[in-house]
PyMOL Python script that loads the backbone (N, CA, C, O; Angstrom):
from pymol import cmd

cmd.read_pdbstr("""\
ATOM      1  N   MET A   1       6.669 -36.212  -2.728  1.00  0.00           N
ATOM      2  CA  MET A   1       6.153 -37.396  -3.395  1.00  0.00           C
ATOM      3  C   MET A   1       7.232 -38.479  -3.502  1.00  0.00           C
ATOM      4  O   MET A   1       6.929 -39.669  -3.415  1.00  0.00           O
ATOM      5  N   VAL A   2       8.465 -38.073  -3.689  1.00  0.00           N
ATOM      6  CA  VAL A   2       9.545 -39.058  -3.789  1.00  0.00           C
ATOM      7  C   VAL A   2       9.662 -39.847  -2.493  1.00  0.00           C
ATOM      8  O   VAL A   2       9.830 -41.066  -2.519  1.00  0.00           O
ATOM      9  N   ALA A   3       9.573 -39.164  -1.370  1.00  0.00           N
ATOM     10  CA  ALA A   3       9.668 -39.851  -0.079  1.00  0.00           C
ATOM     11  C   ALA A   3       8.508 -40.830   0.097  1.00  0.00           C
ATOM     12  O   ALA A   3       8.709 -41.941   0.587  1.00  0.00           O
ATOM     13  N   LEU A   4       7.301 -40.432  -0.296  1.00  0.00           N
ATOM     14  CA  LEU A   4       6.153 -41.338  -0.202  1.00  0.00           C
ATOM     15  C   LEU A   4       6.348 -42.563  -1.089  1.00  0.00           C
ATOM     16  O   LEU A   4       6.052 -43.683  -0.673  1.00  0.00           O
ATOM     17  N   GLU A   5       6.837 -42.361  -2.292  1.00  0.00           N
ATOM     18  CA  GLU A   5       7.097 -43.494  -3.190  1.00  0.00           C
ATOM     19  C   GLU A   5       8.143 -44.432  -2.593  1.00  0.00           C
ATOM     20  O   GLU A   5       8.011 -45.654  -2.673  1.00  0.00           O
ATOM     21  N   ALA A   6       9.175 -43.855  -2.000  1.00  0.00           N
ATOM     22  CA  ALA A   6      10.206 -44.681  -1.362  1.00  0.00           C
ATOM     23  C   ALA A   6       9.615 -45.502  -0.222  1.00  0.00           C
ATOM     24  O   ALA A   6       9.900 -46.692  -0.094  1.00  0.00           O
ATOM     25  N   MET A   7       8.796 -44.866   0.600  1.00  0.00           N
ATOM     26  CA  MET A   7       8.160 -45.576   1.709  1.00  0.00           C
ATOM     27  C   MET A   7       7.276 -46.703   1.187  1.00  0.00           C
ATOM     28  O   MET A   7       7.274 -47.804   1.737  1.00  0.00           O
ATOM     29  N   LYS A   8       6.530 -46.423   0.127  1.00  0.00           N
ATOM     30  CA  LYS A   8       5.648 -47.428  -0.467  1.00  0.00           C
ATOM     31  C   LYS A   8       6.446 -48.648  -0.941  1.00  0.00           C
ATOM     32  O   LYS A   8       6.013 -49.789  -0.780  1.00  0.00           O
ATOM     33  N   HIS A   9       7.611 -48.387  -1.524  1.00  0.00           N
ATOM     34  CA  HIS A   9       8.405 -49.459  -2.119  1.00  0.00           C
ATOM     35  C   HIS A   9       9.525 -49.964  -1.212  1.00  0.00           C
ATOM     36  O   HIS A   9      10.484 -50.588  -1.666  1.00  0.00           O
ATOM     37  N   ARG A  10       9.376 -49.678   0.086  1.00  0.00           N
ATOM     38  CA  ARG A  10      10.301 -50.187   1.110  1.00  0.00           C
ATOM     39  C   ARG A  10      11.762 -49.796   0.832  1.00  0.00           C
ATOM     40  O   ARG A  10      12.668 -50.629   0.844  1.00  0.00           O
ATOM     41  N   THR A  11      11.945 -48.506   0.584  1.00  0.00           N
ATOM     42  CA  THR A  11      13.279 -47.949   0.382  1.00  0.00           C
ATOM     43  C   THR A  11      13.519 -46.894   1.453  1.00  0.00           C
ATOM     44  O   THR A  11      12.693 -46.001   1.637  1.00  0.00           O
ATOM     45  N   LEU A  12      14.623 -46.987   2.149  1.00  0.00           N
ATOM     46  CA  LEU A  12      14.924 -46.056   3.233  1.00  0.00           C
ATOM     47  C   LEU A  12      15.100 -44.642   2.691  1.00  0.00           C
ATOM     48  O   LEU A  12      15.812 -44.423   1.711  1.00  0.00           O
ATOM     49  N   VAL A  13      14.449 -43.701   3.335  1.00  0.00           N
ATOM     50  CA  VAL A  13      14.552 -42.292   2.964  1.00  0.00           C
ATOM     51  C   VAL A  13      15.606 -41.641   3.863  1.00  0.00           C
ATOM     52  O   VAL A  13      15.544 -41.746   5.088  1.00  0.00           O
ATOM     53  N   LEU A  14      16.566 -40.973   3.237  1.00  0.00           N
ATOM     54  CA  LEU A  14      17.563 -40.186   3.954  1.00  0.00           C
ATOM     55  C   LEU A  14      17.439 -38.756   3.462  1.00  0.00           C
ATOM     56  O   LEU A  14      17.548 -38.496   2.264  1.00  0.00           O
ATOM     57  N   THR A  15      17.213 -37.835   4.374  1.00  0.00           N
ATOM     58  CA  THR A  15      17.048 -36.435   4.022  1.00  0.00           C
ATOM     59  C   THR A  15      17.527 -35.561   5.167  1.00  0.00           C
ATOM     60  O   THR A  15      17.788 -36.047   6.267  1.00  0.00           O
ATOM     61  N   HIS A  16      17.639 -34.283   4.902  1.00  0.00           N
ATOM     62  CA  HIS A  16      17.892 -33.363   6.007  1.00  0.00           C
ATOM     63  C   HIS A  16      16.533 -32.879   6.507  1.00  0.00           C
ATOM     64  O   HIS A  16      15.552 -32.918   5.764  1.00  0.00           O
ATOM     65  N   PRO A  17      16.468 -32.431   7.737  1.00  0.00           N
ATOM     66  CA  PRO A  17      15.172 -32.049   8.312  1.00  0.00           C
ATOM     67  C   PRO A  17      14.661 -30.733   7.723  1.00  0.00           C
ATOM     68  O   PRO A  17      15.076 -29.648   8.129  1.00  0.00           O
ATOM     69  N   ILE A  18      13.764 -30.857   6.769  1.00  0.00           N
ATOM     70  CA  ILE A  18      13.211 -29.675   6.111  1.00  0.00           C
ATOM     71  C   ILE A  18      11.735 -29.896   5.824  1.00  0.00           C
ATOM     72  O   ILE A  18      11.305 -31.003   5.501  1.00  0.00           O
ATOM     73  N   GLY A  19      10.981 -28.834   5.948  1.00  0.00           N
ATOM     74  CA  GLY A  19       9.566 -28.881   5.595  1.00  0.00           C
ATOM     75  C   GLY A  19       8.817 -30.004   6.279  1.00  0.00           C
ATOM     76  O   GLY A  19       9.030 -30.279   7.460  1.00  0.00           O
ATOM     77  N   GLY A  20       7.948 -30.646   5.538  1.00  0.00           N
ATOM     78  CA  GLY A  20       7.115 -31.709   6.074  1.00  0.00           C
ATOM     79  C   GLY A  20       7.795 -33.059   6.156  1.00  0.00           C
ATOM     80  O   GLY A  20       7.178 -34.029   6.598  1.00  0.00           O
ATOM     81  N   LEU A  21       9.052 -33.150   5.741  1.00  0.00           N
ATOM     82  CA  LEU A  21       9.731 -34.449   5.758  1.00  0.00           C
ATOM     83  C   LEU A  21       9.940 -34.975   7.170  1.00  0.00           C
ATOM     84  O   LEU A  21       9.870 -36.184   7.390  1.00  0.00           O
ATOM     85  N   VAL A  22      10.191 -34.111   8.112  1.00  0.00           N
ATOM     86  CA  VAL A  22      10.376 -34.550   9.503  1.00  0.00           C
ATOM     87  C   VAL A  22       9.094 -35.197  10.006  1.00  0.00           C
ATOM     88  O   VAL A  22       9.131 -36.260  10.624  1.00  0.00           O
ATOM     89  N   GLN A  23       7.968 -34.561   9.743  1.00  0.00           N
ATOM     90  CA  GLN A  23       6.676 -35.120  10.158  1.00  0.00           C
ATOM     91  C   GLN A  23       6.378 -36.402   9.390  1.00  0.00           C
ATOM     92  O   GLN A  23       5.938 -37.389   9.979  1.00  0.00           O
ATOM     93  N   LEU A  24       6.615 -36.395   8.082  1.00  0.00           N
ATOM     94  CA  LEU A  24       6.363 -37.584   7.268  1.00  0.00           C
ATOM     95  C   LEU A  24       7.144 -38.779   7.794  1.00  0.00           C
ATOM     96  O   LEU A  24       6.620 -39.891   7.859  1.00  0.00           O
ATOM     97  N   LEU A  25       8.392 -38.548   8.167  1.00  0.00           N
ATOM     98  CA  LEU A  25       9.252 -39.633   8.647  1.00  0.00           C
ATOM     99  C   LEU A  25       9.165 -39.828  10.159  1.00  0.00           C
ATOM    100  O   LEU A  25       9.998 -40.514  10.752  1.00  0.00           O
ATOM    101  N   ASP A  26       8.164 -39.228  10.771  1.00  0.00           N
ATOM    102  CA  ASP A  26       7.908 -39.373  12.204  1.00  0.00           C
ATOM    103  C   ASP A  26       9.170 -39.085  13.018  1.00  0.00           C
ATOM    104  O   ASP A  26       9.558 -39.857  13.894  1.00  0.00           O
ATOM    105  N   GLY A  27       9.796 -37.954  12.702  1.00  0.00           N
ATOM    106  CA  GLY A  27      10.977 -37.527  13.449  1.00  0.00           C
ATOM    107  C   GLY A  27      12.199 -38.393  13.235  1.00  0.00           C
ATOM    108  O   GLY A  27      13.153 -38.317  14.010  1.00  0.00           O
ATOM    109  N   GLY A  28      12.190 -39.210  12.205  1.00  0.00           N
ATOM    110  CA  GLY A  28      13.311 -40.098  11.920  1.00  0.00           C
ATOM    111  C   GLY A  28      13.024 -41.555  12.238  1.00  0.00           C
ATOM    112  O   GLY A  28      13.830 -42.425  11.906  1.00  0.00           O
ATOM    113  N   ALA A  29      11.903 -41.839  12.869  1.00  0.00           N
ATOM    114  CA  ALA A  29      11.554 -43.235  13.188  1.00  0.00           C
ATOM    115  C   ALA A  29      11.277 -44.042  11.923  1.00  0.00           C
ATOM    116  O   ALA A  29      11.445 -45.262  11.907  1.00  0.00           O
ATOM    117  N   CYS A  30      10.851 -43.353  10.860  1.00  0.00           N
ATOM    118  CA  CYS A  30      10.495 -44.023   9.605  1.00  0.00           C
ATOM    119  C   CYS A  30      11.464 -43.669   8.480  1.00  0.00           C
ATOM    120  O   CYS A  30      11.131 -43.799   7.302  1.00  0.00           O
ATOM    121  N   GLY A  31      12.635 -43.233   8.839  1.00  0.00           N
ATOM    122  CA  GLY A  31      13.640 -42.855   7.850  1.00  0.00           C
ATOM    123  C   GLY A  31      14.866 -42.350   8.572  1.00  0.00           C
ATOM    124  O   GLY A  31      15.002 -42.503   9.786  1.00  0.00           O
ATOM    125  N   ALA A  32      15.754 -41.747   7.809  1.00  0.00           N
ATOM    126  CA  ALA A  32      16.981 -41.219   8.399  1.00  0.00           C
ATOM    127  C   ALA A  32      17.066 -39.732   8.112  1.00  0.00           C
ATOM    128  O   ALA A  32      16.849 -39.290   6.984  1.00  0.00           O
ATOM    129  N   LEU A  33      17.384 -38.968   9.143  1.00  0.00           N
ATOM    130  CA  LEU A  33      17.531 -37.526   9.007  1.00  0.00           C
ATOM    131  C   LEU A  33      18.991 -37.150   9.240  1.00  0.00           C
ATOM    132  O   LEU A  33      19.555 -37.436  10.296  1.00  0.00           O
ATOM    133  N   ALA A  34      19.595 -36.506   8.245  1.00  0.00           N
ATOM    134  CA  ALA A  34      20.959 -36.002   8.419  1.00  0.00           C
ATOM    135  C   ALA A  34      20.905 -34.827   9.384  1.00  0.00           C
ATOM    136  O   ALA A  34      19.919 -34.090   9.413  1.00  0.00           O
ATOM    137  N   ALA A  35      21.943 -34.649  10.163  1.00  0.00           N
ATOM    138  CA  ALA A  35      21.971 -33.601  11.175  1.00  0.00           C
ATOM    139  C   ALA A  35      21.975 -32.206  10.563  1.00  0.00           C
ATOM    140  O   ALA A  35      21.511 -31.252  11.188  1.00  0.00           O
ATOM    141  N   ALA A  36      22.492 -32.082   9.352  1.00  0.00           N
ATOM    142  CA  ALA A  36      22.563 -30.778   8.691  1.00  0.00           C
ATOM    143  C   ALA A  36      22.599 -31.003   7.182  1.00  0.00           C
ATOM    144  O   ALA A  36      22.762 -32.127   6.708  1.00  0.00           O
ATOM    145  N   GLN A  37      22.447 -29.930   6.455  1.00  0.00           N
ATOM    146  CA  GLN A  37      22.496 -30.031   5.001  1.00  0.00           C
ATOM    147  C   GLN A  37      23.939 -29.813   4.549  1.00  0.00           C
ATOM    148  O   GLN A  37      24.309 -28.749   4.050  1.00  0.00           O
ATOM    149  N   SER A  38      24.733 -30.858   4.742  1.00  0.00           N
ATOM    150  CA  SER A  38      26.139 -30.801   4.353  1.00  0.00           C
ATOM    151  C   SER A  38      26.585 -32.190   3.918  1.00  0.00           C
ATOM    152  O   SER A  38      25.973 -33.197   4.271  1.00  0.00           O
ATOM    153  N   VAL A  39      27.644 -32.221   3.158  1.00  0.00           N
ATOM    154  CA  VAL A  39      28.201 -33.500   2.708  1.00  0.00           C
ATOM    155  C   VAL A  39      28.601 -34.349   3.908  1.00  0.00           C
ATOM    156  O   VAL A  39      28.345 -35.553   3.937  1.00  0.00           O
ATOM    157  N   GLU A  40      29.218 -33.728   4.883  1.00  0.00           N
ATOM    158  CA  GLU A  40      29.680 -34.459   6.063  1.00  0.00           C
ATOM    159  C   GLU A  40      28.508 -35.075   6.829  1.00  0.00           C
ATOM    160  O   GLU A  40      28.593 -36.221   7.270  1.00  0.00           O
ATOM    161  N   ALA A  41      27.420 -34.326   6.990  1.00  0.00           N
ATOM    162  CA  ALA A  41      26.256 -34.832   7.728  1.00  0.00           C
ATOM    163  C   ALA A  41      25.600 -35.986   6.983  1.00  0.00           C
ATOM    164  O   ALA A  41      25.196 -36.971   7.600  1.00  0.00           O
ATOM    165  N   PHE A  42      25.492 -35.874   5.663  1.00  0.00           N
ATOM    166  CA  PHE A  42      24.911 -36.963   4.891  1.00  0.00           C
ATOM    167  C   PHE A  42      25.816 -38.185   4.916  1.00  0.00           C
ATOM    168  O   PHE A  42      25.333 -39.312   5.016  1.00  0.00           O
ATOM    169  N   ALA A  43      27.122 -37.971   4.826  1.00  0.00           N
ATOM    170  CA  ALA A  43      28.060 -39.102   4.886  1.00  0.00           C
ATOM    171  C   ALA A  43      27.958 -39.806   6.232  1.00  0.00           C
ATOM    172  O   ALA A  43      27.962 -41.035   6.286  1.00  0.00           O
ATOM    173  N   GLN A  44      27.866 -39.048   7.315  1.00  0.00           N
ATOM    174  CA  GLN A  44      27.729 -39.654   8.645  1.00  0.00           C
ATOM    175  C   GLN A  44      26.428 -40.431   8.753  1.00  0.00           C
ATOM    176  O   GLN A  44      26.407 -41.522   9.324  1.00  0.00           O
ATOM    177  N   ALA A  45      25.349 -39.891   8.219  1.00  0.00           N
ATOM    178  CA  ALA A  45      24.060 -40.594   8.253  1.00  0.00           C
ATOM    179  C   ALA A  45      24.151 -41.908   7.479  1.00  0.00           C
ATOM    180  O   ALA A  45      23.593 -42.918   7.906  1.00  0.00           O
ATOM    181  N   ILE A  46      24.838 -41.901   6.364  1.00  0.00           N
ATOM    182  CA  ILE A  46      25.014 -43.135   5.585  1.00  0.00           C
ATOM    183  C   ILE A  46      25.854 -44.130   6.366  1.00  0.00           C
ATOM    184  O   ILE A  46      25.536 -45.319   6.385  1.00  0.00           O
ATOM    185  N   ARG A  47      26.924 -43.668   7.012  1.00  0.00           N
ATOM    186  CA  ARG A  47      27.738 -44.569   7.838  1.00  0.00           C
ATOM    187  C   ARG A  47      26.900 -45.171   8.962  1.00  0.00           C
ATOM    188  O   ARG A  47      27.028 -46.358   9.262  1.00  0.00           O
ATOM    189  N   ASP A  48      26.049 -44.365   9.581  1.00  0.00           N
ATOM    190  CA  ASP A  48      25.188 -44.861  10.658  1.00  0.00           C
ATOM    191  C   ASP A  48      24.225 -45.938  10.140  1.00  0.00           C
ATOM    192  O   ASP A  48      23.993 -46.943  10.811  1.00  0.00           O
ATOM    193  N   ILE A  49      23.676 -45.722   8.959  1.00  0.00           N
ATOM    194  CA  ILE A  49      22.759 -46.703   8.361  1.00  0.00           C
ATOM    195  C   ILE A  49      23.487 -48.014   8.110  1.00  0.00           C
ATOM    196  O   ILE A  49      22.978 -49.088   8.431  1.00  0.00           O
ATOM    197  N   ILE A  50      24.673 -47.922   7.538  1.00  0.00           N
ATOM    198  CA  ILE A  50      25.458 -49.120   7.235  1.00  0.00           C
ATOM    199  C   ILE A  50      25.865 -49.845   8.512  1.00  0.00           C
ATOM    200  O   ILE A  50      25.881 -51.075   8.550  1.00  0.00           O
ATOM    201  N   ALA A  51      26.191 -49.095   9.551  1.00  0.00           N
ATOM    202  CA  ALA A  51      26.652 -49.692  10.814  1.00  0.00           C
ATOM    203  C   ALA A  51      25.552 -50.446  11.541  1.00  0.00           C
ATOM    204  O   ALA A  51      25.841 -51.393  12.272  1.00  0.00           O
ATOM    205  N   ASP A  52      24.296 -50.050  11.359  1.00  0.00           N
ATOM    206  CA  ASP A  52      23.191 -50.697  12.073  1.00  0.00           C
ATOM    207  C   ASP A  52      22.090 -51.060  11.079  1.00  0.00           C
ATOM    208  O   ASP A  52      21.069 -50.380  10.977  1.00  0.00           O
ATOM    209  N   LYS A  53      22.325 -52.137  10.359  1.00  0.00           N
ATOM    210  CA  LYS A  53      21.372 -52.552   9.323  1.00  0.00           C
ATOM    211  C   LYS A  53      20.038 -53.014   9.899  1.00  0.00           C
ATOM    212  O   LYS A  53      19.004 -52.888   9.244  1.00  0.00           O
ATOM    213  N   ASP A  54      20.055 -53.543  11.111  1.00  0.00           N
ATOM    214  CA  ASP A  54      18.789 -53.944  11.734  1.00  0.00           C
ATOM    215  C   ASP A  54      17.904 -52.729  12.003  1.00  0.00           C
ATOM    216  O   ASP A  54      16.693 -52.778  11.790  1.00  0.00           O
ATOM    217  N   ALA A  55      18.508 -51.650  12.468  1.00  0.00           N
ATOM    218  CA  ALA A  55      17.741 -50.413  12.696  1.00  0.00           C
ATOM    219  C   ALA A  55      17.197 -49.884  11.375  1.00  0.00           C
ATOM    220  O   ALA A  55      16.068 -49.398  11.319  1.00  0.00           O
ATOM    221  N   ALA A  56      17.989 -49.977  10.319  1.00  0.00           N
ATOM    222  CA  ALA A  56      17.522 -49.531   9.001  1.00  0.00           C
ATOM    223  C   ALA A  56      16.331 -50.371   8.548  1.00  0.00           C
ATOM    224  O   ALA A  56      15.363 -49.835   8.007  1.00  0.00           O
ATOM    225  N   ARG A  57      16.396 -51.675   8.763  1.00  0.00           N
ATOM    226  CA  ARG A  57      15.274 -52.551   8.396  1.00  0.00           C
ATOM    227  C   ARG A  57      14.013 -52.203   9.183  1.00  0.00           C
ATOM    228  O   ARG A  57      12.913 -52.206   8.631  1.00  0.00           O
ATOM    229  N   ARG A  58      14.173 -51.902  10.468  1.00  0.00           N
ATOM    230  CA  ARG A  58      13.024 -51.510  11.293  1.00  0.00           C
ATOM    231  C   ARG A  58      12.420 -50.201  10.785  1.00  0.00           C
ATOM    232  O   ARG A  58      11.199 -50.067  10.700  1.00  0.00           O
ATOM    233  N   ARG A  59      13.264 -49.257  10.456  1.00  0.00           N
ATOM    234  CA  ARG A  59      12.775 -47.978   9.925  1.00  0.00           C
ATOM    235  C   ARG A  59      12.026 -48.176   8.614  1.00  0.00           C
ATOM    236  O   ARG A  59      10.983 -47.565   8.383  1.00  0.00           O
ATOM    237  N   ILE A  60      12.568 -49.032   7.766  1.00  0.00           N
ATOM    238  CA  ILE A  60      11.906 -49.319   6.485  1.00  0.00           C
ATOM    239  C   ILE A  60      10.537 -49.936   6.730  1.00  0.00           C
ATOM    240  O   ILE A  60       9.558 -49.543   6.096  1.00  0.00           O
ATOM    241  N   ALA A  61      10.462 -50.891   7.635  1.00  0.00           N
ATOM    242  CA  ALA A  61       9.178 -51.546   7.934  1.00  0.00           C
ATOM    243  C   ALA A  61       8.182 -50.544   8.510  1.00  0.00           C
ATOM    244  O   ALA A  61       7.015 -50.531   8.118  1.00  0.00           O
ATOM    245  N   LEU A  62       8.641 -49.701   9.442  1.00  0.00           N
ATOM    246  CA  LEU A  62       7.763 -48.685  10.021  1.00  0.00           C
ATOM    247  C   LEU A  62       7.294 -47.686   8.964  1.00  0.00           C
ATOM    248  O   LEU A  62       6.136 -47.267   8.962  1.00  0.00           O
ATOM    249  N   ALA A  63       8.201 -47.311   8.072  1.00  0.00           N
ATOM    250  CA  ALA A  63       7.840 -46.372   7.002  1.00  0.00           C
ATOM    251  C   ALA A  63       6.780 -46.967   6.088  1.00  0.00           C
ATOM    252  O   ALA A  63       5.833 -46.284   5.700  1.00  0.00           O
ATOM    253  N   HIS A  64       6.938 -48.234   5.747  1.00  0.00           N
ATOM    254  CA  HIS A  64       5.951 -48.873   4.869  1.00  0.00           C
ATOM    255  C   HIS A  64       4.595 -48.966   5.568  1.00  0.00           C
ATOM    256  O   HIS A  64       3.558 -48.699   4.961  1.00  0.00           O
ATOM    257  N   GLN A  65       4.608 -49.343   6.834  1.00  0.00           N
ATOM    258  CA  GLN A  65       3.353 -49.402   7.599  1.00  0.00           C
ATOM    259  C   GLN A  65       2.711 -48.029   7.686  1.00  0.00           C
ATOM    260  O   GLN A  65       1.494 -47.902   7.547  1.00  0.00           O
ATOM    261  N   ARG A  66       3.514 -47.006   7.913  1.00  0.00           N
ATOM    262  CA  ARG A  66       2.991 -45.643   7.992  1.00  0.00           C
ATOM    263  C   ARG A  66       2.388 -45.228   6.655  1.00  0.00           C
ATOM    264  O   ARG A  66       1.322 -44.615   6.612  1.00  0.00           O
ATOM    265  N   PHE A  67       3.071 -45.563   5.565  1.00  0.00           N
ATOM    266  CA  PHE A  67       2.533 -45.238   4.242  1.00  0.00           C
ATOM    267  C   PHE A  67       1.174 -45.897   4.051  1.00  0.00           C
ATOM    268  O   PHE A  67       0.210 -45.239   3.660  1.00  0.00           O
ATOM    269  N   GLU A  68       1.098 -47.189   4.326  1.00  0.00           N
ATOM    270  CA  GLU A  68      -0.161 -47.923   4.118  1.00  0.00           C
ATOM    271  C   GLU A  68      -1.280 -47.360   4.989  1.00  0.00           C
ATOM    272  O   GLU A  68      -2.420 -47.239   4.539  1.00  0.00           O
ATOM    273  N   ARG A  69      -0.959 -47.018   6.228  1.00  0.00           N
ATOM    274  CA  ARG A  69      -1.965 -46.533   7.173  1.00  0.00           C
ATOM    275  C   ARG A  69      -2.403 -45.097   6.864  1.00  0.00           C
ATOM    276  O   ARG A  69      -3.585 -44.771   6.983  1.00  0.00           O
ATOM    277  N   CYS A  70      -1.482 -44.261   6.480  1.00  0.00           N
ATOM    278  CA  CYS A  70      -1.777 -42.825   6.383  1.00  0.00           C
ATOM    279  C   CYS A  70      -1.842 -42.267   4.969  1.00  0.00           C
ATOM    280  O   CYS A  70      -2.538 -41.278   4.739  1.00  0.00           O
ATOM    281  N   TYR A  71      -1.144 -42.865   4.023  1.00  0.00           N
ATOM    282  CA  TYR A  71      -0.991 -42.215   2.721  1.00  0.00           C
ATOM    283  C   TYR A  71      -1.434 -43.045   1.521  1.00  0.00           C
ATOM    284  O   TYR A  71      -1.499 -42.520   0.410  1.00  0.00           O
ATOM    285  N   SER A  72      -1.737 -44.313   1.712  1.00  0.00           N
ATOM    286  CA  SER A  72      -2.233 -45.117   0.593  1.00  0.00           C
ATOM    287  C   SER A  72      -3.674 -44.711   0.301  1.00  0.00           C
ATOM    288  O   SER A  72      -4.305 -44.029   1.108  1.00  0.00           O
ATOM    289  N   ALA A  73      -4.186 -45.123  -0.831  1.00  0.00           N
ATOM    290  CA  ALA A  73      -5.573 -44.801  -1.178  1.00  0.00           C
ATOM    291  C   ALA A  73      -6.526 -45.327  -0.102  1.00  0.00           C
ATOM    292  O   ALA A  73      -7.456 -44.628   0.300  1.00  0.00           O
ATOM    293  N   ALA A  74      -6.296 -46.549   0.360  1.00  0.00           N
ATOM    294  CA  ALA A  74      -7.158 -47.135   1.387  1.00  0.00           C
ATOM    295  C   ALA A  74      -7.019 -46.375   2.709  1.00  0.00           C
ATOM    296  O   ALA A  74      -8.012 -46.119   3.390  1.00  0.00           O
ATOM    297  N   GLY A  75      -5.793 -46.018   3.065  1.00  0.00           N
ATOM    298  CA  GLY A  75      -5.579 -45.273   4.303  1.00  0.00           C
ATOM    299  C   GLY A  75      -6.211 -43.895   4.263  1.00  0.00           C
ATOM    300  O   GLY A  75      -6.808 -43.453   5.244  1.00  0.00           O
ATOM    301  N   MET A  76      -6.083 -43.214   3.129  1.00  0.00           N
ATOM    302  CA  MET A  76      -6.693 -41.893   2.985  1.00  0.00           C
ATOM    303  C   MET A  76      -8.216 -41.997   3.011  1.00  0.00           C
ATOM    304  O   MET A  76      -8.890 -41.161   3.613  1.00  0.00           O
ATOM    305  N   ALA A  77      -8.749 -43.014   2.361  1.00  0.00           N
ATOM    306  CA  ALA A  77     -10.209 -43.201   2.361  1.00  0.00           C
ATOM    307  C   ALA A  77     -10.714 -43.405   3.783  1.00  0.00           C
ATOM    308  O   ALA A  77     -11.752 -42.860   4.159  1.00  0.00           O
ATOM    309  N   GLN A  78      -9.991 -44.180   4.567  1.00  0.00           N
ATOM    310  CA  GLN A  78     -10.382 -44.419   5.959  1.00  0.00           C
ATOM    311  C   GLN A  78     -10.354 -43.121   6.759  1.00  0.00           C
ATOM    312  O   GLN A  78     -11.250 -42.870   7.565  1.00  0.00           O
ATOM    313  N   GLN A  79      -9.347 -42.308   6.544  1.00  0.00           N
ATOM    314  CA  GLN A  79      -9.262 -41.034   7.257  1.00  0.00           C
ATOM    315  C   GLN A  79     -10.415 -40.113   6.868  1.00  0.00           C
ATOM    316  O   GLN A  79     -11.010 -39.464   7.728  1.00  0.00           O
ATOM    317  N   TYR A  80     -10.730 -40.054   5.579  1.00  0.00           N
ATOM    318  CA  TYR A  80     -11.863 -39.230   5.135  1.00  0.00           C
ATOM    319  C   TYR A  80     -13.172 -39.741   5.736  1.00  0.00           C
ATOM    320  O   TYR A  80     -14.018 -38.952   6.157  1.00  0.00           O
ATOM    321  N   LEU A  81     -13.332 -41.051   5.772  1.00  0.00           N
ATOM    322  CA  LEU A  81     -14.536 -41.632   6.346  1.00  0.00           C
ATOM    323  C   LEU A  81     -14.674 -41.232   7.812  1.00  0.00           C
ATOM    324  O   LEU A  81     -15.765 -40.877   8.258  1.00  0.00           O
ATOM    325  N   GLN A  82     -13.594 -41.285   8.549  1.00  0.00           N
ATOM    326  CA  GLN A  82     -13.630 -40.890   9.958  1.00  0.00           C
ATOM    327  C   GLN A  82     -14.002 -39.427  10.120  1.00  0.00           C
ATOM    328  O   GLN A  82     -14.751 -39.069  11.028  1.00  0.00           O
ATOM    329  N   ILE A  83     -13.482 -38.585   9.244  1.00  0.00           N
ATOM    330  CA  ILE A  83     -13.818 -37.150   9.302  1.00  0.00           C
ATOM    331  C   ILE A  83     -15.312 -36.957   9.033  1.00  0.00           C
ATOM    332  O   ILE A  83     -15.996 -36.244   9.767  1.00  0.00           O
ATOM    333  N   TYR A  84     -15.814 -37.604   7.964  1.00  0.00           N
ATOM    334  CA  TYR A  84     -17.235 -37.476   7.620  1.00  0.00           C
ATOM    335  C   TYR A  84     -18.128 -37.991   8.743  1.00  0.00           C
ATOM    336  O   TYR A  84     -19.142 -37.373   9.069  1.00  0.00           O
ATOM    337  N   GLN A  85     -17.750 -39.124   9.335  1.00  0.00           N
ATOM    338  CA  GLN A  85     -18.554 -39.671  10.416  1.00  0.00           C
ATOM    339  C   GLN A  85     -18.557 -38.740  11.625  1.00  0.00           C
ATOM    340  O   GLN A  85     -19.583 -38.579  12.286  1.00  0.00           O
ATOM    341  N   SER A  86     -17.418 -38.134  11.909  1.00  0.00           N
ATOM    342  CA  SER A  86     -17.374 -37.216  13.065  1.00  0.00           C
ATOM    343  C   SER A  86     -18.230 -35.980  12.801  1.00  0.00           C
ATOM    344  O   SER A  86     -18.801 -35.421  13.738  1.00  0.00           O
ATOM    345  N   LEU A  87     -18.328 -35.548  11.563  1.00  0.00           N
ATOM    346  CA  LEU A  87     -19.137 -34.385  11.219  1.00  0.00           C
ATOM    347  C   LEU A  87     -20.632 -34.691  11.280  1.00  0.00           C
ATOM    348  O   LEU A  87     -21.446 -33.799  11.520  1.00  0.00           O
ATOM    349  N   CYS A  88     -20.986 -35.946  11.064  1.00  0.00           N
ATOM    350  CA  CYS A  88     -22.394 -36.341  11.068  1.00  0.00           C
ATOM    351  C   CYS A  88     -22.937 -36.579  12.469  1.00  0.00           C
ATOM    352  O   CYS A  88     -24.148 -36.715  12.645  1.00  0.00           O
ATOM    353  N   ARG A  89     -22.084 -36.632  13.442  1.00  0.00           N
ATOM    354  CA  ARG A  89     -22.520 -36.893  14.822  1.00  0.00           C
ATOM    355  C   ARG A  89     -23.131 -35.699  15.452  1.00  0.00           C
ATOM    356  O   ARG A  89     -23.547 -35.757  16.609  1.00  0.00           O
TER     357      ARG A  89
END
""", "prot")
cmd.dss("prot")
cmd.show_as("cartoon", "prot")
cmd.util.cbc("prot")
cmd.orient("prot")
C-alpha cells in the first residue's frame, strides 16, 4: 500500500525486488529497484537516481500513470467492467 500511495502522490519508489513490488513497478520502469537487499545496493540506487534526474522524473510520471490506469478507483472500476462484459458475451 505504501508503494501505491507513493505512486499516487508522484513520489519515486525505491525498493529491493521482492514479492509483488517488481510487478507493481513494471520491472523498475515505474520506480527504482536496488540490486540486492543491502546498504551498498540501496546507496548505489540512490546515487543512480541522483545522477539521472530526468530518468527519475520519467519513472515518476510512468508510475503515476500506471496508478491511475490500474489501481485508482476509476481504473479498478474499468477493469471490473471489462471482466463483467467479457463474461456476458
